[in-house]
C-alpha positions in Angstrom: -61.5 -34.6 -34.0 -65.3 -35.7 -33.3 -67.5 -34.4 -31.3 -70.6 -36.4 -32.4 -72.2 -34.3 -34.9 -72.5 -31.6 -32.4 -72.0 -28.0 -33.6 -69.2 -26.9 -31.2 -67.2 -29.4 -28.3 -69.5 -30.7 -25.5 -69.7 -29.4 -21.9 -67.6 -31.5 -20.5 -68.2 -30.3 -16.7 -69.0 -33.4 -14.6 -67.3 -35.6 -16.7 -64.3 -38.4 -16.1 -62.1 -38.2 -18.8 -59.8 -40.8 -19.7 -56.1 -40.1 -21.7 -55.6 -42.6 -24.5 -52.4 -43.2 -25.5 -50.5 -45.0 -28.8 -52.9 -45.6 -30.8 -52.6 -45.4 -34.4 -52.5 -42.1 -36.8 -55.3 -43.7 -38.8 -57.1 -44.5 -35.9 -60.7 -42.3 -35.9 -63.1 -41.3 -33.1 -65.7 -43.6 -35.1 -63.0 -46.2 -34.2 -63.0 -45.8 -30.2 -65.9 -45.3 -29.9 -67.3 -48.8 -30.0 -64.5 -49.7 -28.0 -65.4 -47.7 -25.2 -69.0 -47.4 -25.2 -69.1 -51.0 -24.4 -68.3 -50.2 -21.2 -70.5 -47.6 -20.5 -71.9 -43.9 -21.8 -69.3 -42.2 -23.8 -70.3 -38.5 -23.6 -67.6 -37.6 -26.1 -64.6 -38.8 -28.0 -62.2 -36.1 -28.7 -58.8 -36.6 -31.0 -56.4 -33.6 -31.2 -55.4 -33.2 -35.0 -52.1 -32.2 -36.5 -53.4 -28.3 -38.0 -51.4 -29.1 -41.1 -51.9 -32.4 -42.4 -55.2 -32.7 -40.3 -53.6 -36.8 -39.1 -54.2 -37.7 -35.8 -51.5 -36.8 -33.0 -51.7 -40.5 -31.6 -54.0 -40.0 -28.4 -57.4 -39.1 -27.6 -59.6 -38.2 -24.6 -62.7 -40.1 -23.9 -64.9 -39.2 -21.6 -67.8 -41.1 -19.5 -70.5 -39.3 -16.6 -69.7 -41.7 -14.5 -66.8 -42.1 -12.6 -67.5 -46.2 -12.3 -68.0 -46.5 -16.0 -64.6 -44.7 -16.9 -62.8 -46.8 -14.4 -64.3 -50.2 -15.9 -62.7 -49.1 -19.3 -59.2 -48.9 -17.7 -59.2 -51.9 -15.8 -60.4 -54.0 -19.1 -58.3 -51.9 -21.8 -55.2 -50.7 -19.8 -52.2 -51.7 -20.8 -53.7 -54.7 -23.7 -52.8 -52.2 -26.6 -53.7 -48.8 -25.5 -52.1 -46.6 -22.4 -54.7 -45.2 -20.7 -55.1 -42.4 -17.8 -57.7 -40.5 -15.5 -57.5 -36.9 -16.4 -59.5 -34.9 -13.7 
């Protein structure tokens, strides 16, 4: 789970979230950030983890400030090796 060094979860009001599926259980938020940041300013990457093991659950949410940046990431990355969905 990552909120980029913040003490708590970020304010996600007025952000656009992408649901990212089909990621490796070894993938971290730090791995995903540079992949998505090239398409716009990423506000947050949240990766739910198994409470018992701490392992990734195989999906994440990437949040952008602007809808056009989120759409650009979907257009460029969807179907390549990840499955992406807008999550409003």
